[in-house]
C-alpha angles and dihedrals in degrees: 000000000000121000139153138054113265126188110222134168131234115223124219091273094054097257129133130192114243108231110260092239090069101040100083091049092048092050090049093048101041111357085253093302111143138177122210126193138159126275107235094206103041136036093253141090129249116223119194135181104245097254091052091049091049089060090053091045092055090053091049091049089057092058117100117256086203093063107082095214093048091045091053091054091048092048094049100042101034094035092057097037108120125184121219139163130220107251124224089277091052093253126143126201118227114203121237094250091053093047090049093052092056095034089235117181128162102309115057139160123232106203121192113225102180101263098020144020131243118216116208138174101256098239092043089053093053091046090051092051090053091049092048093050091047091049091051092050091053094045093064110167095001103115134149117242091258092051091048088060093049114103120188 
């Protein structure tokens, strides 16, 4: 579905233009309806077409609000989830709280992750890529079972 790292710019209102290569697919999947929330492990945002987010939302709804760890996840992901729709120019508005979480300024990266996108501050993205490559170089031979079966 979605792949590739794409540099995009935020305008002064907090909008970015979805690259043209994704628009047709997003309109077909969700009529341009998107949901954006925070990533709880990285300083980035997660952007889902609405039907993909609804699958996640059902899983979150099944967590117990009486379990403190599960309640925290619900609070963070559902509490920050913001719906938006691509406008006629293919732009999407990111709210101020979402932009603040990921320290997004003008230059950002839209990174395809199969069924969703990640949105990163551009420099933070490049720093993360360097860290990930370095970590993989130092983890020589230490792979999970699933990674051992992956052939590139």
